[in-house]
C-alpha positions in Angstrom: 0.0 0.2 0.1 1.6 3.5 -0.9 -0.1 6.5 0.0 0.7 10.3 1.1 2.2 10.4 4.7 -0.4 12.4 6.6 0.0 12.8 10.4 -4.0 13.4 10.5 -4.6 10.4 8.6 -2.2 7.9 10.3 -1.7 7.7 14.0 1.6 6.1 13.9 3.5 5.4 10.7 5.5 3.0 12.4 2.9 0.7 13.5 1.3 0.7 10.1 4.6 -0.1 8.3 4.8 3.4 6.5 8.3 5.4 6.1 8.3 9.0 4.8 10.4 9.0 2.0 10.7 12.0 -0.4 6.8 12.2 0.3 6.0 8.5 -0.5 5.5 5.9 1.9 6.9 2.6 1.9 5.9 -0.8 3.5 7.8 -2.9 6.0 11.2 -0.3 6.2 10.4 0.5 9.7 11.3 -2.8 11.1 15.1 -2.0 11.2 14.5 1.5 12.5 15.3 2.5 16.2 12.5 3.3 18.1 11.9 6.8 18.9 12.2 8.4 22.3 9.3 9.0 24.6 7.8 12.6 25.0 5.0 13.9 27.6 1.8 15.0 26.0 -0.4 17.7 28.0 -3.9 18.4 27.3 -5.8 20.8 29.6 -8.0 19.4 32.0 -7.1 15.7 31.2 -4.9 13.4 33.2 -3.1 10.6 31.2 -4.3 12.2 27.8 -3.1 9.3 25.7 -4.9 6.4 25.0 -3.1 3.4 23.9 -5.6 1.4 21.6 -5.6 -2.3 20.5 -7.4 -2.3 17.1 -9.8 -5.0 16.1 -7.8 -6.4 13.4 -6.4 -10.0 13.1 -3.3 -8.7 10.9 -0.4 -9.7 12.9 1.7 -6.7 12.5 -1.1 -4.6 13.8 -1.3 -6.5 17.0 0.5 -3.6 19.3 -1.1 -0.8 20.8 -1.6 2.8 18.8 -1.5 6.1 20.6 -4.4 8.3 20.4 -5.2 11.7 22.1 -8.2 12.0 24.5 -10.4 14.8 24.2 -11.4 16.6 27.1 -15.2 15.7 26.3 -14.2 12.0 26.4 -11.9 11.8 29.5 -14.1 10.8 32.2 -15.4 8.0 29.6 -12.6 6.7 27.7 -11.3 4.3 30.4 -8.9 1.3 30.0 -11.1 -1.6 28.9 -13.8 0.3 27.0 -14.7 0.2 23.5 -14.0 3.0 21.1 -13.8 3.9 17.6 -10.6 5.6 16.0 -9.5 6.8 12.6 -6.8 4.7 11.1 -5.6 5.5 7.9 -8.5 6.2 5.6 -11.1 4.5 7.7 -12.7 4.2 11.1 -11.8 1.1 12.9 -13.2 -0.4 16.4 -10.7 -1.1 19.3 -10.4 -1.2 23.0 -8.7 1.1 25.2 -5.6 -1.0 26.5 -4.0 1.7 28.9 -3.9 5.6 29.6 -0.9 7.4 29.9 1.1 10.7 29.8 3.8 10.0 27.2 3.8 8.7 23.6 6.8 7.7 21.0 4.7 9.1 18.2 6.8 12.1 16.5 3.8 13.8 15.0 0.4 15.1 16.3 -1.9 12.5 17.8 -5.2 12.1 16.2 -8.0 12.0 18.7 -10.5 9.3 19.3 -13.4 9.6 17.5 -16.1 8.3 20.1 -16.6 6.1 22.8 -18.9 3.2 21.9 -19.9 2.7 25.8 -18.0 4.0 28.9 -18.5 0.3 30.5 -15.2 -1.2 31.1 -16.0 -4.5 29.3 -12.2 -5.6 29.5 -10.8 -5.5 33.0 -7.4 -5.3 33.8 -7.5 -8.9 35.0 -9.1 -9.8 31.5 -6.6 -7.6 29.7 -3.5 -9.4 31.3 -5.2 -12.9 30.7 -5.7 -11.9 26.9 -2.0 -10.9 26.4 -1.1 -14.1 28.2 -3.1 -16.4 26.1 -2.1 -14.6 22.8 1.8 -14.9 23.8 1.5 -18.7 24.5 -0.6 -19.2 21.2 1.4 -17.0 19.1 -1.6 -15.4 18.2 -2.9 -11.9 18.2 -4.9 -9.9 21.0 -7.8 -9.1 18.8 -8.5 -12.9 18.0 -8.7 -13.6 21.8 -10.6 -10.7 22.6 -13.2 -12.0 20.0 -13.3 -15.2 21.9 -13.7 -13.6 25.4 -15.9 -10.4 24.6 -19.7 -11.0 23.6 -20.9 -8.8 20.8 -22.4 -5.8 22.7 -26.4 -5.5 22.7 -27.0 -1.8 23.5 -30.7 -2.2 24.9 -29.7 -5.0 27.1 -26.6 -2.8 28.5 -29.1 0.0 29.5 -31.6 -2.5 31.4 -28.8 -4.1 33.1 -27.0 -0.9 34.1 -30.2 0.3 35.5 -30.7 -2.7 38.1 -30.4 -2.5 41.6 -27.1 -4.7 42.9 -28.3 -6.9 45.7 -26.1 -8.4 48.6 -25.0 -11.8 48.2 -25.8 -14.5 50.8 -23.2 -15.1 53.4 -21.2 -18.4 53.7 -19.6 -20.4 56.4 -16.6 -22.3 56.1 -17.4 -26.1 55.4 -17.2 -27.9 58.8 -16.2 -31.1 57.0 -14.7 -32.5 54.0 -18.3 -33.7 52.6 -17.9 -35.9 49.5 -14.1 -34.9 49.3 -13.3 -37.2 51.9 -13.3 -40.1 49.6 -10.3 -38.7 47.7 -6.7 -38.8 49.0 -5.9 -34.8 49.4 -9.6 -34.0 48.9 -10.1 -32.7 52.0 -7.0 -30.7 52.2 -8.3 -29.1 48.7 -11.3 -28.0 50.3 -9.7 -26.4 53.3 -7.0 -24.4 51.1 -10.0 -23.2 49.1 -11.9 -21.7 52.2 -8.7 -20.2 53.7 -8.3 -18.1 50.3 -5.2 -19.9 48.8 -5.0 -21.1 45.6 -4.8 -25.2 45.2 -4.5 -26.8 42.0 -5.3 -30.5 41.4 -6.4 -33.0 38.8 -9.4 -35.1 40.1 -10.3 -38.6 38.9 -14.0 -38.5 40.2 -15.8 -41.5 41.1 -19.7 -42.5 40.0 -22.1 -41.8 42.4 -23.4 -44.7 44.7 -25.2 -45.1 47.9 -23.6 -46.9 50.8 -21.0 -49.6 49.7 -18.8 -52.4 50.6 -15.3 -51.1 51.1 -13.1 -54.2 50.9 -10.1 -53.8 53.1 -7.5 -56.5 52.8 -4.1 -56.6 54.0 -2.7 -55.3 50.1 -4.6 -51.9 51.2 -3.1 -52.0 54.5 -6.7 -52.5 56.1 -7.6 -55.3 58.9 -9.4 -57.6 56.8 -13.2 -57.8 56.3 -15.9 -55.9 54.5 -17.0 -52.6 55.9 -20.0 -50.3 54.9 -18.7 -46.9 53.9 -20.7 -43.8 53.5 -21.9 -42.9 50.1 -20.1 -41.4 47.2 -21.6 -37.9 46.3 -22.4 -37.0 42.6 -19.5 -35.0 41.1 -21.9 -32.1 40.7 -22.5 -32.0 44.4 -18.6 -32.0 45.1 -18.1 -29.2 42.7 -21.1 -27.4 44.8 -18.9 -27.9 48.0 -15.9 -26.6 46.3 -17.8 -23.5 45.3 -19.4 -23.0 48.7 -16.0 -23.2 50.3 -14.7 -20.4 47.8 -17.7 -18.2 48.3 -17.1 -18.4 52.0 -14.0 -16.5 51.3 -16.2 -14.0 49.1 -14.3 -15.2 46.2 -16.2 -16.2 42.9 -15.9 -19.6 40.7 -15.9 -20.5 37.0 -17.1 -23.9 35.8 -16.4 -24.9 32.2 -18.1 -27.6 30.4 -18.2 -29.0 26.9 -21.6 -28.1 26.0 -24.3 -25.8 26.7 -26.9 -28.7 27.6 -24.5 -29.6 30.2 -23.7 -26.5 31.4 -27.4 -25.6 31.9 -28.0 -29.0 33.6 -24.8 -28.3 36.1 -26.0 -25.0 36.6 -29.6 -25.9 37.7 -27.9 -28.5 40.0 -25.8 -25.6 41.5 -28.9 -23.4 42.1 -30.2 -26.3 44.3 -27.2 -26.7 46.4 -26.7 -23.4 46.7 -30.1 -21.8 47.4 -30.0 -17.9 47.0 -26.7 -17.7 45.5 -27.0 -16.7 41.8 -25.7 -18.8 39.0 -25.6 -17.6 35.7 -24.9 -19.7 32.2 -22.6 -18.3 29.7 -22.5 -19.8 26.2 -22.1 -18.7 22.8 -24.9 -20.6 21.6 -27.3 -18.4 23.6 -28.7 -15.2 21.6 -26.9 -12.1 21.6 -29.1 -10.5 24.1 -28.9 -13.4 26.8 -25.4 -14.1 26.2 -24.5 -10.4 26.9 -27.0 -10.2 29.8 -25.0 -13.2 31.8 -21.7 -11.4 30.6 -22.9 -8.0 32.4 -24.1 -9.9 35.5 -20.8 -10.7 36.1 -19.0 -7.4 35.0 -21.0 -5.4 37.3 -20.6 -7.9 40.2 -24.2 -9.3 40.3 -23.1 -12.8 40.1 -20.0 -14.7 41.1 -20.6 -18.2 39.9 -20.8 -18.9 36.2 -21.1 -22.3 34.3 -20.9 -22.1 30.6 -18.8 -23.4 27.5 -15.2 -22.8 26.7 -15.7 -19.0 25.9 -16.5 -18.7 29.8 -12.9 -19.5 30.7 -12.6 -15.5 30.1 -15.6 -14.6 32.2 -15.3 -11.3 34.0 -15.5 -13.0 37.8 -14.5 -10.3 40.4 -12.1 -11.8 42.9 -11.8 -15.4 41.1 -11.2 -18.1 43.8 -11.7 -21.3 41.6 -11.6 -22.3 38.1 -12.8 -25.6 36.8 -13.0 -27.6 33.8 -14.9 -30.8 33.7 -14.0 -33.8 31.2 -11.0 -31.8 29.8 -10.5 -34.1 27.1 -13.4 -33.5 25.3 -12.5 -31.9 21.7 -15.3 -29.2 22.0 -13.3 -27.8 24.6 -10.7 -26.7 22.0 -11.1 -23.7 20.0 -11.2 -24.4 16.5 -10.5 -20.7 15.4 -7.4 -18.6 15.9 -5.5 -18.7 18.1 -6.8 -22.4 18.4 -6.5 -22.4 22.4 -7.9 -25.0 24.9 -10.0 -23.8 27.7 -7.8 -25.9 30.1 -4.8 -23.7 28.9 -6.7 -20.4 29.3 -7.8 -21.6 33.0 -4.2 -22.7 34.0 -2.8 -19.2 32.9 -5.7 -17.3 34.8 -5.0 -19.4 37.7 -1.4 -18.1 37.8 -2.3 -14.6 36.7 -4.9 -14.1 39.4 -4.0 -16.5 42.3 -7.2 -18.9 41.7 -7.5 -22.2 42.6 -7.7 -24.9 39.6 -9.4 -28.1 39.2 -9.3 -30.3 36.1 -12.0 -32.9 36.6 -13.4 -35.7 34.9 -13.8 -39.5 35.5 -10.8 -40.2 33.5 -7.5 -38.1 33.2 -6.3 -36.5 30.0 -2.4 -36.9 29.4 -2.3 -32.9 29.5 -3.6 -33.0 32.9 -1.4 -35.8 33.8 1.7 -33.6 32.5 0.7 -30.8 34.8 0.8 -33.4 37.9 3.9 -34.9 36.8 5.7 -31.3 36.7 4.3 -30.9 40.0 2.2 -27.8 39.0 -0.8 -29.6 40.4 -1.8 -32.3 42.8 -3.2 -35.6 42.2 -7.0 -36.1 43.6 -7.8 -40.1 43.2 -9.5 -42.3 45.8 -8.0 -45.3 47.4 -8.4 -48.8 45.6 -10.7 -50.2 48.3 -13.1 -47.3 47.4 -12.8 -47.8 43.9 -13.5 -51.3 43.8 -16.5 -50.8 45.9 -18.3 -48.2 43.7 -17.0 -48.9 39.9 -18.6 -51.9 37.9 -16.1 -54.4 36.7 -15.3 -54.4 33.5 -14.2 -57.3 31.4 -12.5 -57.8 27.9 -12.9 -61.3 26.6 -9.8 -62.6 25.3 -9.1 -65.1 22.1 -9.4 -68.1 24.4 -12.7 -66.9 25.9 -14.3 -66.2 22.7 -13.1 -69.5 21.1 -15.1 -71.3 23.6 -18.3 -69.5 22.3 -17.8 -71.6 19.0 -18.8 -69.9 15.7 -20.5 -67.0 17.3 -17.2 -65.9 18.8 -16.0 -64.3 15.7 -19.2 -62.4 15.5 -19.5 -58.8 16.2 -21.8 -59.5 19.3 -20.8 -63.0 20.2 -23.2 -65.2 22.2 -21.7 -64.5 25.7 -22.6 -60.7 25.2 -26.2 -61.8 24.4 -26.4 -64.0 27.5 -25.1 -60.9 29.7 -27.8 -58.6 28.0 -30.6 -61.4 28.4 -29.9 -61.8 32.0 -29.7 -57.9 32.9 -32.7 -57.2 30.8 -34.6 -59.0 33.7 -33.8 -56.3 36.1 -33.7 -53.3 34.2 -32.4 -51.3 31.0 -29.1 -52.0 29.2 -26.5 -49.9 27.4 -25.0 -50.7 24.0 -22.3 -48.2 23.0 -21.3 -48.0 19.2 -18.7 -45.6 17.7 -20.6 -44.8 14.5 -23.7 -43.1 14.0 -26.4 -44.0 11.2 -27.1 -47.2 9.5 -24.0 -48.1 7.3 -21.4 -45.5 7.7 -19.2 -46.7 5.2 -19.8 -48.9 1.9 -17.7 -50.7 -0.4 -18.0 -52.4 -3.8 -19.7 -55.9 -3.2 -17.5 -57.5 -5.8 -13.6 -56.3 -5.0 -14.2 -54.7 -1.8 -13.1 -51.0 -2.8 -14.2 -48.7 -0.5 -16.9 -46.6 -2.2 -16.4 -42.9 -2.6 -18.6 -39.9 -3.9 -18.2 -39.1 -7.6 -18.4 -35.5 -7.0 -16.3 -34.7 -4.0 -14.4 -37.9 -3.1 -16.0 -38.0 0.1 -17.0 -41.5 2.0 -20.6 -42.9 1.1 -23.1 -44.1 3.7 -26.0 -46.1 3.2 -29.7 -45.8 5.1 -31.9 -48.4 6.1 -33.7 -48.4 2.7 -30.8 -48.9 0.7 -30.2 -45.2 -0.5 -26.7 -44.1 -0.6 -25.5 -40.5 0.2 -22.1 -38.7 0.6 -21.0 -38.2 3.9 -19.0 -34.8 3.2 -21.2 -33.0 0.6 -24.5 -35.1 1.4 -25.3 -35.6 -2.3 -27.5 -38.6 -3.0 -25.5 -40.9 -5.2 -28.2 -42.7 -7.5 -26.0 -45.1 -9.5 -22.3 -45.9 -8.4 -19.5 -47.6 -10.4 -16.5 -49.2 -8.9 -13.4 -47.6 -10.6 -11.6 -51.0 -10.0 -13.9 -53.6 -11.4 -17.0 -51.7 -13.0 -19.2 -53.4 -10.4 -22.3 -51.5 -9.0 -23.4 -53.7 -6.2 -22.6 -52.3 -2.7 -22.1 -53.9 0.6 -21.9 -52.5 4.2 -18.2 -52.2 5.5 -19.1 -50.9 9.3 -22.3 -50.9 11.0 -23.8 -47.9 12.8 -26.2 -47.3 15.7 -29.3 -47.5 13.6 -28.4 -50.8 12.3 -27.3 -52.1 15.6 -30.5 -51.2 17.0 -32.3 -52.9 14.5 -30.3 -56.2 14.9 -30.9 -56.3 18.5 -34.7 -55.5 18.2 -34.6 -58.7 16.2 -32.5 -60.7 18.7 -34.4 -59.6 21.6 -37.9 -59.5 20.8 -40.5 -58.1 23.5 -38.1 -55.4 24.5 -38.2 -52.0 23.5 -34.9 -50.5 21.6 -34.3 -47.0 22.0 -31.5 -45.3 19.8 -29.8 -42.2 21.0 -27.5 -39.7 18.9 -27.3 -36.3 17.1 -28.3 -37.9 13.9 -31.4 -39.6 15.0 -34.9 -38.2 14.3 -35.5 -37.5 17.9 -31.7 -36.5 18.5 -30.1 -37.2 22.1 -32.0 -38.3 24.9 -31.2 -37.1 28.4 -32.6 -40.1 30.5 -34.5 -43.0 30.5 -36.6 -45.0 33.4 -35.8 -48.3 35.1 -37.8 -50.5 32.8 -36.2 -53.0 30.9 -34.9 -51.7 27.3 -32.2 -51.8 25.0 -30.4 -48.3 24.6 -28.4 -48.1 21.9 -26.1 -44.5 21.8 -23.1 -43.4 20.3 -20.3 -41.9 22.7 -21.5 -38.8 24.5 -25.1 -39.3 23.6 -25.8 -41.8 26.3 -28.9 -41.1 28.5 -28.8 -41.4 32.1 -30.7 -44.5 33.4 -32.8 -44.5 36.6 -30.9 -46.8 39.1 -28.2 -47.1 36.4 -27.8 -49.5 33.6 -27.7 -53.2 34.6 -25.3 -53.9 31.8 -23.1 -52.1 29.4 -21.9 -53.3 26.2 -18.9 -51.4 24.5 -18.7 -52.4 20.8 -16.3 -52.1 18.0 -13.5 -51.2 20.4 -10.8 -51.2 17.9 -12.4 -48.6 15.8 -12.0 -45.9 18.8 -8.8 -47.0 20.1 -6.6 -47.9 17.0 -7.2 -45.1 14.8 -4.0 -43.5 13.3 -4.2 -40.5 15.3 -2.4 -38.7 18.1 -4.4 -39.8 21.6 -6.8 -42.2 19.7 -6.5 -44.8 22.6 -6.9 -42.2 25.5 -9.9 -40.7 23.8 -11.2 -44.3 23.5 -10.9 -44.7 27.1 -12.4 -41.5 28.0 -15.3 -42.7 26.1 -15.6 -46.3 27.4 -15.1 -44.6 30.9 -18.0 -42.2 30.5 -20.4 -45.0 29.6 -19.2 -47.2 32.3 -19.9 -44.9 35.2 -23.7 -44.7 34.1 -23.9 -48.5 35.2 -25.1 -49.7 38.6 -21.9 -50.9 40.7 -23.2 -54.6 40.3 -23.4 -54.3 36.6 -21.4 -56.2 34.1 -19.7 -54.2 31.6 -18.2 -55.9 28.3 -15.6 -54.3 26.0 -15.8 -56.1 22.7 -14.1 -55.5 19.0 -10.5 -56.1 19.4 -9.6 -52.9 21.7 -6.2 -51.5 22.1 -4.7 -53.8 24.8 -3.2 -51.0 26.9 -6.4 -49.0 27.1 -8.3 -52.0 27.7 -6.3 -52.8 30.6 -6.6 -49.2 32.0 -10.3 -49.8 32.0 -10.5 -52.9 33.8 -8.1 -51.8 36.3 -9.7 -48.5 36.5 -6.3 -46.8 36.3 -6.8 -43.6 34.2 -3.7 -41.9 35.8 -1.4 -44.9 35.2 -2.6 -44.8 31.5 -2.2 -41.0 31.1 1.8 -41.3 32.7 2.3 -44.0 30.4 1.2 -42.1 27.4 3.1 -38.9 28.4 6.6 -41.0 28.7 5.8 -42.5 25.2 5.1 -39.0 23.8 8.4 -37.4 25.6 10.4 -40.1 23.6 9.0 -38.8 20.6 9.0 -35.2 21.5 5.3 -34.7 20.9 2.9 -32.7 22.9 2.2 -32.2 25.9 5.8 -33.6 26.6 7.3 -30.9 24.4 6.0 -28.0 23.0 5.0 -28.3 19.0 4.0 -25.7 16.5 2.0 -26.9 13.3 2.8 -24.8 10.1 0.2 -24.9 7.2 0.6 -22.8 4.1 2.3 -22.2 0.9 5.3 -24.3 0.6 7.8 -21.7 0.1 6.3 -19.8 3.2 6.3 -22.8 5.3 9.9 -23.9 4.2 11.1 -20.4 4.9 9.7 -20.6 8.4 11.3 -24.0 9.0 14.9 -22.6 8.0 14.6 -19.8 10.3 13.4 -22.2 13.1 16.5 -24.7 12.4 18.8 -21.5 12.8 17.3 -20.7 16.2 17.9 -24.2 17.3 14.5 -26.0 17.2 13.8 -29.4 15.9 11.6 -29.7 12.6 9.8 -32.1 10.6 8.5 -31.7 7.1 7.3 -30.1 5.0 5.0 -32.6 3.5 1.7 -32.4 1.9 -1.3 -31.8 3.9 -4.2 -34.2 4.0 -6.9 -33.8 1.6 -9.8 -31.5 2.2 -13.0 -32.8 0.6 -10.8 -35.3 -1.3 -8.4 -32.6 -2.9 -5.3 -31.3 -1.8 -4.5 -27.7 -2.4 -1.8 -27.1 -4.9 1.4 -25.7 -3.6 0.3 -26.3 0.1 2.5 -27.9 2.8 2.6 -28.9 6.6 5.5 -28.9 8.8 6.0 -29.2 12.7 8.6 -27.4 14.7 9.3 -28.8 18.3 11.0 -27.6 21.5 11.4 -28.8 25.1 9.0 -27.3 27.7 12.0 -25.0 28.8 12.1 -23.3 25.4 8.3 -23.5 24.8 8.0 -19.6 25.2 10.8 -19.0 23.0 9.2 -21.3 20.4 5.9 -19.1 20.5 7.4 -15.8 20.7 9.7 -16.7 17.6 6.7 -17.5 15.4 4.7 -14.3 16.6 7.5 -12.2 15.5 8.1 -14.1 12.0 4.2 -13.8 11.3 4.5 -10.3 12.1 7.3 -9.7 9.8 5.7 -11.5 6.9 2.5 -9.6 7.5 4.4 -6.4 7.5 6.2 -7.4 4.2 2.8 -8.2 2.7 4.3 -11.9 2.2 1.7 -15.2 2.0 0.9 -15.9 5.4 1.4 -19.3 6.9 -1.2 -20.6 9.8 0.7 -21.7 12.8 -1.1 -23.7 15.6 0.7 -24.1 18.9 0.3 -27.6 20.6 -2.3 -28.9 18.1 -4.4 -32.0 18.9 -4.0 -33.2 15.4 -0.5 -33.3 13.9 -1.2 -34.5 10.7 
């Protein structure tokens, strides 16, 4: 871009990449110039007359503050954290005042602020520090992080909320006992520290709720022998309520992040029951603009101090944050798919350090990222003793080859006869659950003659078949009327995999007289929340399992190899998480059977209920391979020339590199000239790796070179 240099048109020539050379501006040459010295700015009647503004722009080289003059008429409203409109170049842009000061490095006359959108400080100081920390760690821009943290302004809602009268919060006493936390080693101490105003950090492997149970004490456990009746295991929601109550006793707030809006609303309803008059708000990006902004303002204005929400709630402006909780952090829906590609767990961990708040990473299983924090000593491990685990967790079994051979020909079937017998016995007492990893009827089909996988002739995506034999593409949703095999010219198709709908149909024929319910996002009735205790077969995909009254009497986990043996980083851990979430829905005496040739390590972790041990082993393997989270990794995607340039620069800085290679196809096609590569660094150099790429991207942006997409610590490497 070339334009006449004009102090009135440009606030800072340096920031825009423009240099005055014989009346003509040139791009990118300011990178080598020394920084100008500071000078004091004075405006009559205005203290700190310089507003340092962050522009609402994703352009990397504009990710810095720009100095503007604060007119006297705006001095009381243009506060740090407010939305403003400024003139930048030949256009008006929105932004946020990051700081106010009395000095500037700009050598010309400062342009004044155009207007203050609202005098409400929507980005308090704590939020601004968190945004900077997230942008630094992810090699992103502050404007991208603000887009995640700050909901769109809804003017009428803002007026209504500011006119409301603030009410006093109910007073809370310190918890007199450890409540449900006493079942976990270190749980009582964690609760005490929260009540004392400290900032404990822990990774929590929760137990399924149960009534009074038998805790077997043996010599191996250090007990005296014999069975003894132990107190009930409280639901994890109640345990969280106790932790929040301890936090409120110290006049501090709490944030709880869930994977979905439905989960957040269900937990908020339970917390309202447990906390009585304490207001609990739900913050989710799926809510409408008015509702989301109203929840945001109730926290910002101090009318609520407990919030439950989805991943964006990790940035919620809770005053005096005392506890940040993330539940089931292995769920990929907690990872932001847009720049800067942060995970809610990372945001809460950074916030815990910045604001001195407690952190709880909870779930029935343990992610390898959470285990990494435990191994580093950054957070403690909250797990129950083995005798307690054995008393409340259903026993899982994985039939081996010898056991299946004894079943005869049915042992090679997808659902062998031993599973049929287990389901038939359990149906006499109540519902049973069958978890199927794939939805639909026949998710994959192939040529009936040569077994070649069938692909859509339009986009190359995989083809699926419904119960009526109609085939559609799973990528473009086009109906494929007549398909011809490119290998043998065959036209007949056969099912390769079986989905939840087909499984429900087969089980309905095998168990006549028992109703079959299929739960899943692609079903006509969608995902079911709960079922009663009447005998029935419930077929569900992972994450869509309804809660059964009294627990399921049996759980059948099908196609274990399809989940645990995928060629992806962390596939076995994700499979263990999904199997675990289904297992905890069963009654303690239920029989859990895992079939389908699952990964043996993950299967044994389920049998032993040793999630922390599995995560530790996975972490050790990743450390040997220099993979995240044992190492910091940056994934580069973009034009091959740009990727190769960044790789050469990373090698010169002493980082490990892999690639470049062609990226995986998108919709069956690979972009011409595209490349993908990895850059790795030990944890001690993780900050340097992120800072290096932030500077390189800013440099390329200033020189108007082709941009390269950089994702730090990606969940998918290739």
